[in-house]
C-alpha positions as CSV (number, residue, x, y, z in Angstrom):
1,M,137.0,86.5,-3.0
2,D,139.9,89.3,-2.4
3,F,141.0,91.9,0.2
4,A,140.9,95.9,-0.5
5,G,141.9,98.7,1.1
6,L,142.6,101.3,2.4
7,I,138.6,102.2,3.3
8,C,138.9,104.5,6.3
9,N,141.8,102.6,7.7
10,S,140.4,99.2,7.4
11,K,140.9,96.3,5.4
12,C,137.1,94.9,4.0
13,L,137.0,91.3,2.4
14,I,135.0,91.5,-1.4
15,L,132.9,88.4,-1.4
16,I,130.8,88.6,-5.1
17,D,128.1,86.3,-6.1
18,A,129.3,85.3,-9.8
19,K,125.7,84.4,-11.1
20,S,123.6,87.2,-9.2
21,K,126.5,89.9,-8.8
22,F,125.0,90.4,-5.1
23,P,128.6,91.9,-3.8
24,I,129.3,90.9,0.0
25,V,132.0,93.6,2.5
26,A,133.6,92.4,5.7
27,D,135.0,94.7,7.6
28,M,138.7,93.4,8.9
29,K,139.3,95.9,10.5
30,N,143.1,96.1,9.2
31,D,143.6,92.0,10.3
32,T,144.1,90.0,7.4
33,T,145.1,87.3,8.6
34,A,144.2,83.9,8.2
35,K,141.9,83.1,11.6
36,S,140.5,86.8,10.6
37,L,139.4,85.6,7.3
38,C,137.9,82.2,9.0
39,D,135.6,84.0,11.0
40,A,134.6,86.4,8.7
41,L,133.7,83.9,6.5
42,E,131.7,82.2,9.5
43,Q,129.8,84.7,9.5
44,V,128.7,85.2,5.8
45,I,128.2,81.0,5.7
46,D,126.0,81.7,8.6
47,W,123.7,84.5,7.0
48,F,123.8,82.9,3.4
49,G,125.0,79.3,3.7
50,P,128.3,77.5,2.3
51,S,129.6,78.0,-0.9
52,E,130.0,75.6,-3.4
53,T,132.7,77.1,-5.1
54,L,135.8,80.6,-4.0
55,V,137.9,81.7,-6.3
56,S,141.0,83.7,-4.5
57,D,144.0,84.9,-5.8
58,N,147.3,82.8,-4.1
59,G,147.6,85.4,-1.0
60,P,149.0,84.1,2.1
61,P,145.7,84.0,3.8
62,F,143.4,81.9,1.0
63,N,145.9,79.4,0.4
64,S,146.8,78.9,4.4
65,Y,146.3,76.1,6.5
66,E,143.7,76.9,8.7
67,M,141.8,78.0,4.8
68,N,142.3,74.6,4.1
69,Q,140.9,72.7,6.7
70,F,138.5,75.8,6.8
71,Y,137.2,74.6,2.5
72,E,137.7,71.0,4.1
73,K,134.7,71.5,6.8
74,Y,132.7,73.6,4.2
75,D,132.8,71.3,0.9
76,I,134.3,74.7,-1.0
77,N,136.3,73.9,-4.2
78,H,138.3,76.6,-4.2
79,I,140.2,77.9,-6.4
80,T,143.8,80.5,-7.3
81,T,143.5,82.0,-10.3
82,T,146.9,82.4,-12.1
83,P,149.5,84.2,-9.9
84,Y,150.2,88.4,-11.5
85,H,147.2,88.0,-13.4
86,P,144.2,90.0,-11.4
87,A,142.0,90.2,-15.0
88,S,141.1,85.9,-13.8
89,N,139.9,86.8,-10.0
90,G,136.7,88.0,-11.6
91,L,134.8,90.7,-10.0
92,T,136.5,91.9,-7.8
């Protein structure tokens, strides 16, 4: 999971399923705070169910207190990638 931007003056949350390579893109409207990230992931969970594992970089929204509470709520294993090594963030 990672942010891409600016696309049409908006940032997007990109999620890619590791097994099927199915992409999910959520419009974040330039709001990449932990609260808006939780809201976007709640919507994805409503559609597809919770993921067992999420991989992200070490960006502040992904490692915030709110996100750690979110990971615990849905029993999601959060894995962070090596700093300054974008290739380890997988397909995103």
